[in-house]
PyMOL commands that place a pseudoatom at each C-alpha (Angstrom):
pseudoatom trace, name=CA, resn=MET, resi=1, chain=A, elem=C, hetatm=0, pos=[170.361, 115.334, 59.030]
pseudoatom trace, name=CA, resn=PRO, resi=2, chain=A, elem=C, hetatm=0, pos=[170.051, 117.519, 61.646]
pseudoatom trace, name=CA, resn=HIS, resi=3, chain=A, elem=C, hetatm=0, pos=[170.337, 115.247, 65.174]
pseudoatom trace, name=CA, resn=ALA, resi=4, chain=A, elem=C, hetatm=0, pos=[167.927, 115.315, 67.539]
pseudoatom trace, name=CA, resn=LYS, resi=5, chain=A, elem=C, hetatm=0, pos=[167.285, 118.051, 71.302]
pseudoatom trace, name=CA, resn=THR, resi=6, chain=A, elem=C, hetatm=0, pos=[167.806, 114.927, 74.544]
pseudoatom trace, name=CA, resn=THR, resi=7, chain=A, elem=C, hetatm=0, pos=[165.942, 115.707, 76.708]
pseudoatom trace, name=CA, resn=ILE, resi=8, chain=A, elem=C, hetatm=0, pos=[166.368, 114.970, 80.245]
pseudoatom trace, name=CA, resn=VAL, resi=9, chain=A, elem=C, hetatm=0, pos=[163.609, 114.849, 82.716]
pseudoatom trace, name=CA, resn=HIS, resi=10, chain=A, elem=C, hetatm=0, pos=[165.236, 113.922, 86.875]
pseudoatom trace, name=CA, resn=LEU, resi=11, chain=A, elem=C, hetatm=0, pos=[162.522, 113.503, 89.138]
pseudoatom trace, name=CA, resn=VAL, resi=12, chain=A, elem=C, hetatm=0, pos=[164.074, 114.363, 92.649]
pseudoatom trace, name=CA, resn=ARG, resi=13, chain=A, elem=C, hetatm=0, pos=[161.777, 113.782, 96.086]
pseudoatom trace, name=CA, resn=HIS, resi=14, chain=A, elem=C, hetatm=0, pos=[162.345, 116.774, 99.086]
pseudoatom trace, name=CA, resn=GLY, resi=15, chain=A, elem=C, hetatm=0, pos=[164.695, 115.948, 101.605]
pseudoatom trace, name=CA, resn=GLU, resi=16, chain=A, elem=C, hetatm=0, pos=[163.854, 114.149, 105.020]
pseudoatom trace, name=CA, resn=VAL, resi=17, chain=A, elem=C, hetatm=0, pos=[161.349, 115.767, 106.999]
pseudoatom trace, name=CA, resn=TYR, resi=18, chain=A, elem=C, hetatm=0, pos=[161.342, 116.905, 110.121]
pseudoatom trace, name=CA, resn=ASN, resi=19, chain=A, elem=C, hetatm=0, pos=[158.661, 113.801, 111.911]
pseudoatom trace, name=CA, resn=PRO, resi=20, chain=A, elem=C, hetatm=0, pos=[159.435, 112.805, 115.222]
pseudoatom trace, name=CA, resn=ASP, resi=21, chain=A, elem=C, hetatm=0, pos=[156.432, 111.589, 115.588]
pseudoatom trace, name=CA, resn=LYS, resi=22, chain=A, elem=C, hetatm=0, pos=[156.637, 109.702, 113.473]
pseudoatom trace, name=CA, resn=ILE, resi=23, chain=A, elem=C, hetatm=0, pos=[153.369, 110.667, 111.152]
pseudoatom trace, name=CA, resn=LEU, resi=24, chain=A, elem=C, hetatm=0, pos=[152.070, 110.330, 107.474]
pseudoatom trace, name=CA, resn=TYR, resi=25, chain=A, elem=C, hetatm=0, pos=[151.784, 113.820, 106.689]
pseudoatom trace, name=CA, resn=GLY, resi=26, chain=A, elem=C, hetatm=0, pos=[151.281, 113.329, 103.191]
pseudoatom trace, name=CA, resn=ARG, resi=27, chain=A, elem=C, hetatm=0, pos=[149.804, 116.290, 102.023]
pseudoatom trace, name=CA, resn=LEU, resi=28, chain=A, elem=C, hetatm=0, pos=[149.291, 117.604, 105.155]
pseudoatom trace, name=CA, resn=PRO, resi=29, chain=A, elem=C, hetatm=0, pos=[150.815, 121.348, 104.902]
pseudoatom trace, name=CA, resn=GLY, resi=30, chain=A, elem=C, hetatm=0, pos=[153.231, 123.478, 107.644]
pseudoatom trace, name=CA, resn=TRP, resi=31, chain=A, elem=C, hetatm=0, pos=[155.936, 120.095, 107.278]
pseudoatom trace, name=CA, resn=HIS, resi=32, chain=A, elem=C, hetatm=0, pos=[160.026, 120.577, 107.289]
pseudoatom trace, name=CA, resn=LEU, resi=33, chain=A, elem=C, hetatm=0, pos=[162.562, 119.805, 106.244]
pseudoatom trace, name=CA, resn=SER, resi=34, chain=A, elem=C, hetatm=0, pos=[165.119, 117.853, 109.534]
pseudoatom trace, name=CA, resn=ASP, resi=35, chain=A, elem=C, hetatm=0, pos=[168.602, 119.903, 108.838]
pseudoatom trace, name=CA, resn=ARG, resi=36, chain=A, elem=C, hetatm=0, pos=[169.766, 116.332, 107.690]
pseudoatom trace, name=CA, resn=GLY, resi=37, chain=A, elem=C, hetatm=0, pos=[166.849, 116.618, 104.813]
pseudoatom trace, name=CA, resn=GLN, resi=38, chain=A, elem=C, hetatm=0, pos=[168.625, 120.318, 103.980]
pseudoatom trace, name=CA, resn=ARG, resi=39, chain=A, elem=C, hetatm=0, pos=[171.804, 119.196, 103.523]
pseudoatom trace, name=CA, resn=GLN, resi=40, chain=A, elem=C, hetatm=0, pos=[170.734, 116.300, 100.859]
pseudoatom trace, name=CA, resn=ALA, resi=41, chain=A, elem=C, hetatm=0, pos=[169.401, 119.617, 99.858]
pseudoatom trace, name=CA, resn=ALA, resi=42, chain=A, elem=C, hetatm=0, pos=[171.989, 121.019, 98.502]
pseudoatom trace, name=CA, resn=ALA, resi=43, chain=A, elem=C, hetatm=0, pos=[174.259, 117.979, 97.839]
pseudoatom trace, name=CA, resn=THR, resi=44, chain=A, elem=C, hetatm=0, pos=[171.900, 117.000, 95.422]
pseudoatom trace, name=CA, resn=ALA, resi=45, chain=A, elem=C, hetatm=0, pos=[172.007, 120.732, 94.254]
pseudoatom trace, name=CA, resn=ALA, resi=46, chain=A, elem=C, hetatm=0, pos=[175.191, 120.684, 93.382]
pseudoatom trace, name=CA, resn=SER, resi=47, chain=A, elem=C, hetatm=0, pos=[174.915, 117.540, 91.694]
pseudoatom trace, name=CA, resn=PHE, resi=48, chain=A, elem=C, hetatm=0, pos=[174.147, 119.286, 89.141]
pseudoatom trace, name=CA, resn=SER, resi=49, chain=A, elem=C, hetatm=0, pos=[176.134, 122.410, 89.063]
pseudoatom trace, name=CA, resn=GLY, resi=50, chain=A, elem=C, hetatm=0, pos=[177.402, 122.755, 85.073]
pseudoatom trace, name=CA, resn=HIS, resi=51, chain=A, elem=C, hetatm=0, pos=[175.186, 121.196, 83.409]
pseudoatom trace, name=CA, resn=GLU, resi=52, chain=A, elem=C, hetatm=0, pos=[172.720, 123.271, 81.532]
pseudoatom trace, name=CA, resn=VAL, resi=53, chain=A, elem=C, hetatm=0, pos=[168.877, 122.904, 83.057]
pseudoatom trace, name=CA, resn=SER, resi=54, chain=A, elem=C, hetatm=0, pos=[165.868, 124.875, 81.101]
pseudoatom trace, name=CA, resn=TYR, resi=55, chain=A, elem=C, hetatm=0, pos=[162.996, 124.217, 83.228]
pseudoatom trace, name=CA, resn=PHE, resi=56, chain=A, elem=C, hetatm=0, pos=[162.061, 123.460, 86.794]
pseudoatom trace, name=CA, resn=ALA, resi=57, chain=A, elem=C, hetatm=0, pos=[159.870, 122.734, 89.506]
pseudoatom trace, name=CA, resn=CYS, resi=58, chain=A, elem=C, hetatm=0, pos=[158.492, 121.840, 92.286]
pseudoatom trace, name=CA, resn=SER, resi=59, chain=A, elem=C, hetatm=0, pos=[154.681, 120.592, 94.041]
pseudoatom trace, name=CA, resn=PRO, resi=60, chain=A, elem=C, hetatm=0, pos=[153.511, 123.783, 96.725]
pseudoatom trace, name=CA, resn=LEU, resi=61, chain=A, elem=C, hetatm=0, pos=[154.127, 121.845, 99.473]
pseudoatom trace, name=CA, resn=GLN, resi=62, chain=A, elem=C, hetatm=0, pos=[156.602, 123.656, 101.964]
pseudoatom trace, name=CA, resn=ARG, resi=63, chain=A, elem=C, hetatm=0, pos=[159.950, 120.747, 102.113]
pseudoatom trace, name=CA, resn=THR, resi=64, chain=A, elem=C, hetatm=0, pos=[159.065, 120.751, 98.065]
pseudoatom trace, name=CA, resn=GLN, resi=65, chain=A, elem=C, hetatm=0, pos=[159.887, 124.275, 97.962]
pseudoatom trace, name=CA, resn=GLU, resi=66, chain=A, elem=C, hetatm=0, pos=[162.898, 124.624, 100.882]
pseudoatom trace, name=CA, resn=THR, resi=67, chain=A, elem=C, hetatm=0, pos=[164.414, 121.312, 99.164]
pseudoatom trace, name=CA, resn=SER, resi=68, chain=A, elem=C, hetatm=0, pos=[164.313, 123.239, 95.438]
pseudoatom trace, name=CA, resn=ARG, resi=69, chain=A, elem=C, hetatm=0, pos=[166.231, 126.599, 97.099]
pseudoatom trace, name=CA, resn=PRO, resi=70, chain=A, elem=C, hetatm=0, pos=[169.713, 125.076, 96.847]
pseudoatom trace, name=CA, resn=PHE, resi=71, chain=A, elem=C, hetatm=0, pos=[168.787, 123.846, 93.240]
pseudoatom trace, name=CA, resn=THR, resi=72, chain=A, elem=C, hetatm=0, pos=[167.257, 127.520, 92.681]
pseudoatom trace, name=CA, resn=GLU, resi=73, chain=A, elem=C, hetatm=0, pos=[171.495, 129.094, 94.059]
pseudoatom trace, name=CA, resn=VAL, resi=74, chain=A, elem=C, hetatm=0, pos=[173.298, 126.241, 91.809]
pseudoatom trace, name=CA, resn=ILE, resi=75, chain=A, elem=C, hetatm=0, pos=[170.878, 125.985, 88.865]
pseudoatom trace, name=CA, resn=GLY, resi=76, chain=A, elem=C, hetatm=0, pos=[169.551, 129.784, 88.911]
pseudoatom trace, name=CA, resn=LEU, resi=77, chain=A, elem=C, hetatm=0, pos=[165.557, 129.524, 87.705]
pseudoatom trace, name=CA, resn=LYS, resi=78, chain=A, elem=C, hetatm=0, pos=[163.420, 128.884, 90.053]
pseudoatom trace, name=CA, resn=PRO, resi=79, chain=A, elem=C, hetatm=0, pos=[160.620, 126.242, 90.415]
pseudoatom trace, name=CA, resn=THR, resi=80, chain=A, elem=C, hetatm=0, pos=[157.428, 126.481, 88.931]
pseudoatom trace, name=CA, resn=LEU, resi=81, chain=A, elem=C, hetatm=0, pos=[154.556, 125.235, 90.978]
pseudoatom trace, name=CA, resn=ASP, resi=82, chain=A, elem=C, hetatm=0, pos=[152.883, 122.227, 89.712]
pseudoatom trace, name=CA, resn=GLU, resi=83, chain=A, elem=C, hetatm=0, pos=[150.060, 120.461, 91.857]
pseudoatom trace, name=CA, resn=ASP, resi=84, chain=A, elem=C, hetatm=0, pos=[150.711, 117.422, 89.397]
pseudoatom trace, name=CA, resn=LEU, resi=85, chain=A, elem=C, hetatm=0, pos=[153.861, 117.319, 91.918]
pseudoatom trace, name=CA, resn=LEU, resi=86, chain=A, elem=C, hetatm=0, pos=[152.175, 116.622, 94.446]
pseudoatom trace, name=CA, resn=GLU, resi=87, chain=A, elem=C, hetatm=0, pos=[152.160, 113.568, 97.402]
pseudoatom trace, name=CA, resn=ALA, resi=88, chain=A, elem=C, hetatm=0, pos=[149.674, 110.505, 96.876]
pseudoatom trace, name=CA, resn=GLY, resi=89, chain=A, elem=C, hetatm=0, pos=[146.356, 111.138, 98.699]
pseudoatom trace, name=CA, resn=ASN, resi=90, chain=A, elem=C, hetatm=0, pos=[145.997, 109.710, 101.580]
pseudoatom trace, name=CA, resn=SER, resi=91, chain=A, elem=C, hetatm=0, pos=[143.296, 109.445, 103.441]
pseudoatom trace, name=CA, resn=PHE, resi=92, chain=A, elem=C, hetatm=0, pos=[145.982, 108.063, 106.921]
pseudoatom trace, name=CA, resn=GLU, resi=93, chain=A, elem=C, hetatm=0, pos=[147.401, 111.565, 106.751]
pseudoatom trace, name=CA, resn=GLY, resi=94, chain=A, elem=C, hetatm=0, pos=[148.085, 112.668, 110.738]
pseudoatom trace, name=CA, resn=LEU, resi=95, chain=A, elem=C, hetatm=0, pos=[148.368, 109.477, 111.542]
pseudoatom trace, name=CA, resn=HIS, resi=96, chain=A, elem=C, hetatm=0, pos=[151.119, 107.731, 112.894]
pseudoatom trace, name=CA, resn=ILE, resi=97, chain=A, elem=C, hetatm=0, pos=[151.701, 104.260, 111.570]
pseudoatom trace, name=CA, resn=LYS, resi=98, chain=A, elem=C, hetatm=0, pos=[154.801, 102.959, 112.042]
pseudoatom trace, name=CA, resn=GLY, resi=99, chain=A, elem=C, hetatm=0, pos=[155.400, 100.103, 114.958]
pseudoatom trace, name=CA, resn=ILE, resi=100, chain=A, elem=C, hetatm=0, pos=[153.929, 99.226, 117.848]
pseudoatom trace, name=CA, resn=ASP, resi=101, chain=A, elem=C, hetatm=0, pos=[151.209, 102.825, 118.216]
pseudoatom trace, name=CA, resn=SER, resi=102, chain=A, elem=C, hetatm=0, pos=[150.338, 102.807, 114.967]
pseudoatom trace, name=CA, resn=ALA, resi=103, chain=A, elem=C, hetatm=0, pos=[146.832, 103.248, 113.807]
pseudoatom trace, name=CA, resn=LEU, resi=104, chain=A, elem=C, hetatm=0, pos=[146.468, 100.891, 111.822]
pseudoatom trace, name=CA, resn=TRP, resi=105, chain=A, elem=C, hetatm=0, pos=[146.094, 98.161, 114.764]
pseudoatom trace, name=CA, resn=ASN, resi=106, chain=A, elem=C, hetatm=0, pos=[143.187, 99.748, 115.705]
pseudoatom trace, name=CA, resn=PRO, resi=107, chain=A, elem=C, hetatm=0, pos=[140.326, 97.447, 113.525]
pseudoatom trace, name=CA, resn=LYS, resi=108, chain=A, elem=C, hetatm=0, pos=[137.973, 100.616, 112.802]
pseudoatom trace, name=CA, resn=TYR, resi=109, chain=A, elem=C, hetatm=0, pos=[140.899, 101.721, 110.147]
pseudoatom trace, name=CA, resn=TRP, resi=110, chain=A, elem=C, hetatm=0, pos=[140.964, 97.630, 108.564]
pseudoatom trace, name=CA, resn=PRO, resi=111, chain=A, elem=C, hetatm=0, pos=[138.453, 99.087, 105.668]
pseudoatom trace, name=CA, resn=ARG, resi=112, chain=A, elem=C, hetatm=0, pos=[140.538, 100.998, 104.229]
pseudoatom trace, name=CA, resn=LEU, resi=113, chain=A, elem=C, hetatm=0, pos=[143.043, 99.283, 103.940]
pseudoatom trace, name=CA, resn=ARG, resi=114, chain=A, elem=C, hetatm=0, pos=[140.617, 96.562, 101.636]
pseudoatom trace, name=CA, resn=ARG, resi=115, chain=A, elem=C, hetatm=0, pos=[142.285, 97.086, 98.602]
pseudoatom trace, name=CA, resn=PRO, resi=116, chain=A, elem=C, hetatm=0, pos=[145.800, 97.740, 98.370]
pseudoatom trace, name=CA, resn=GLY, resi=117, chain=A, elem=C, hetatm=0, pos=[146.987, 96.740, 94.736]
pseudoatom trace, name=CA, resn=VAL, resi=118, chain=A, elem=C, hetatm=0, pos=[144.105, 100.059, 93.887]
pseudoatom trace, name=CA, resn=PRO, resi=119, chain=A, elem=C, hetatm=0, pos=[145.179, 101.691, 96.807]
pseudoatom trace, name=CA, resn=SER, resi=120, chain=A, elem=C, hetatm=0, pos=[141.739, 101.562, 99.146]
pseudoatom trace, name=CA, resn=TRP, resi=121, chain=A, elem=C, hetatm=0, pos=[142.869, 104.019, 101.572]
pseudoatom trace, name=CA, resn=GLY, resi=122, chain=A, elem=C, hetatm=0, pos=[143.879, 106.786, 98.684]
pseudoatom trace, name=CA, resn=GLU, resi=123, chain=A, elem=C, hetatm=0, pos=[144.439, 107.971, 95.744]
pseudoatom trace, name=CA, resn=PRO, resi=124, chain=A, elem=C, hetatm=0, pos=[145.142, 105.491, 92.914]
pseudoatom trace, name=CA, resn=TYR, resi=125, chain=A, elem=C, hetatm=0, pos=[147.908, 104.128, 91.590]
pseudoatom trace, name=CA, resn=GLU, resi=126, chain=A, elem=C, hetatm=0, pos=[147.410, 104.883, 87.514]
pseudoatom trace, name=CA, resn=GLU, resi=127, chain=A, elem=C, hetatm=0, pos=[145.836, 108.725, 88.370]
pseudoatom trace, name=CA, resn=ILE, resi=128, chain=A, elem=C, hetatm=0, pos=[149.092, 109.052, 90.536]
pseudoatom trace, name=CA, resn=ALA, resi=129, chain=A, elem=C, hetatm=0, pos=[151.170, 108.441, 87.370]
pseudoatom trace, name=CA, resn=ASP, resi=130, chain=A, elem=C, hetatm=0, pos=[149.042, 110.372, 85.160]
pseudoatom trace, name=CA, resn=ARG, resi=131, chain=A, elem=C, hetatm=0, pos=[150.189, 113.246, 87.284]
pseudoatom trace, name=CA, resn=MET, resi=132, chain=A, elem=C, hetatm=0, pos=[153.484, 112.504, 87.265]
pseudoatom trace, name=CA, resn=PHE, resi=133, chain=A, elem=C, hetatm=0, pos=[153.810, 111.678, 83.254]
pseudoatom trace, name=CA, resn=ALA, resi=134, chain=A, elem=C, hetatm=0, pos=[151.672, 114.986, 83.091]
pseudoatom trace, name=CA, resn=ALA, resi=135, chain=A, elem=C, hetatm=0, pos=[154.827, 117.031, 84.998]
pseudoatom trace, name=CA, resn=ILE, resi=136, chain=A, elem=C, hetatm=0, pos=[157.074, 115.380, 83.074]
pseudoatom trace, name=CA, resn=ASP, resi=137, chain=A, elem=C, hetatm=0, pos=[154.746, 115.650, 79.473]
pseudoatom trace, name=CA, resn=ARG, resi=138, chain=A, elem=C, hetatm=0, pos=[155.148, 119.244, 80.160]
pseudoatom trace, name=CA, resn=ALA, resi=139, chain=A, elem=C, hetatm=0, pos=[158.865, 119.712, 82.129]
pseudoatom trace, name=CA, resn=ARG, resi=140, chain=A, elem=C, hetatm=0, pos=[160.166, 118.389, 77.874]
pseudoatom trace, name=CA, resn=GLU, resi=141, chain=A, elem=C, hetatm=0, pos=[158.093, 121.264, 76.270]
pseudoatom trace, name=CA, resn=PRO, resi=142, chain=A, elem=C, hetatm=0, pos=[160.966, 124.096, 75.042]
pseudoatom trace, name=CA, resn=PRO, resi=143, chain=A, elem=C, hetatm=0, pos=[160.941, 126.823, 77.601]
pseudoatom trace, name=CA, resn=ARG, resi=144, chain=A, elem=C, hetatm=0, pos=[158.318, 128.896, 77.045]
pseudoatom trace, name=CA, resn=ALA, resi=145, chain=A, elem=C, hetatm=0, pos=[158.826, 133.050, 78.057]
pseudoatom trace, name=CA, resn=ALA, resi=146, chain=A, elem=C, hetatm=0, pos=[156.534, 133.083, 81.009]
pseudoatom trace, name=CA, resn=ARG, resi=147, chain=A, elem=C, hetatm=0, pos=[156.136, 130.599, 83.467]
pseudoatom trace, name=CA, resn=ARG, resi=148, chain=A, elem=C, hetatm=0, pos=[154.761, 130.846, 86.964]
pseudoatom trace, name=CA, resn=SER, resi=149, chain=A, elem=C, hetatm=0, pos=[157.294, 130.505, 89.713]
pseudoatom trace, name=CA, resn=TRP, resi=150, chain=A, elem=C, hetatm=0, pos=[157.192, 131.247, 93.483]
for i in range(1, 150): cmd.bond("trace and resi %d" % i, "trace and resi %d" % (i + 1))
show_as sticks, trace
zoom trace
């Protein structure tokens, strides 16, 4: 009886983003990795050295593409851009939301916080999970001859 091939899927988050003002950047464009984030990406990519990788994807966000660069060097694949790997949608994007200067202290934002289990400020958790599972399912598919890459 032939053995079924096991597919291992690794999900890697982007490295640390340069964000001295502690803004919730979410899906906003133009957010780059910090120097530390670049080192994190390189160290994580190095851990894949010597491993067979047949599929590699990242979201179209700048910071994820910057995180993917050292992986490309280590595994020899360019990433497929996958919209399902985007950050969760969030209506607080662009706001400072940590500490004493947090926008969340302003009562005008409180209606967005009425249902944290959904959440009422952004993309529902079930939709996020559905997107992620769709991306994982694609990663488990047999390699295809042509994939869109950057």
